N, C-alpha and C positions, 0 to 999 in steps of 0.2 A: 594913600600911604601904603607902602609895602612892608610887611613884617615877616621875617624869616624865622623858622623854628627848627630846632634839633639839627645842628650842623654836623655833618660827617666829613670825611676826608675829601669827598667829591661833590657833595650837594647838601641841600637842606631837606629834611624829611617832609617839611610842609612850608608852604608860602601862602600868606594871607594878603588879599587885596580886595577892596570894595565889598567887604562882607562875605567873600568866598574864600574857602580854604582849599588849596590844591595840594594833594598828597602825592609824593613820589611812589614808585612801585613798591608794594609790600609783598614779601615772600615768607614762606614758612621757615622756621628755624630747624625743624626736623625733616631732613631730606629723605628719610627712609619711609615717610608716609606716602600713600597713594595720592592721586589728584584730589580726591574728596577731603582727605586729611590735611593736605597742604593748603587747599582753598580755605578750609575752616580756620587754620592757624593764621593765614593772611588776613582773613576777615576780622578775627579777634584783634589783631594788631591795628587794623584800621579803626575799629571801634574804640580801642583804648586811646589812640592818638587823637581822634576827633573829640572824645570826652575831655582829654587833657587840654584841648584848645578851645573848649567852650561850645562845642557842637555835638552832634550825635549822628548815628546811622539813620535816624528818622529825617535828617536834613540832607541826605545824599542827593546830588543833582545828576551826576553822570559817573560812569565807570567804564574802564577798559580792562578786559581780562585777557592775558596772554597765556597761551597753552603750548607747552613743549610738544605735546602730542594731541592733535585736535580730536582724536577718537576718545579722549577722556572728558569731553565736554559734558556728558551726562553726569559723570561723577562730580565735576565742579558745580554743575547746576544743583545737584542735591545739597551740597554744602551751602551754596548761595541761598537756596529756598529755605533751608533750615535756619539761616541767619537773619533773613529779612522776610517780613510779611508782604504779601502782594500789594497791599495798599500803599507801601512806601518804596516800591521798586524805583530806582533811578533809571534814566536811559542807560543802555549798556551795549557795548560792542565787544565781541569775543573773537580773537584772532589767533591763528597759529604763529608761533615765533620760536626762534632759536634762543634758548635761555641758558643761564649758567648751569654747568654740570650739576645734576641732581635736583634742580629746580624744575618742577612740573607746572607750577601756576605762579603768575605774578599779576597783581591787581593794583591799578591806580585809580583814584577817585577824586572828585571835587564835591564839596559840600557847602551849604550855606552856614554862616556862623551862628 
């Protein structure tokens, strides 16, 4: 069974199937922040949505991080490591990408229910 959560005009923020929750890309609300700050806000949004859906950051399986400027990867890593302890790191890919104006970091994840 497929369950869709939090519908927007163009997608659902999360889709659940076979005990896995797939989140769409999360970005910061405050575009004036640097990459560290934007990553921190995106991570907080991920954590809240996972909790709302009966999961948690401890159940993360995989993540893809998109950076508007790949030279900010270290800043993003600082926020990432402040948010997660090493024993629960998911698999992760980090790529440079063209993002919406002002968005420096976008993160998408999948987590077990």
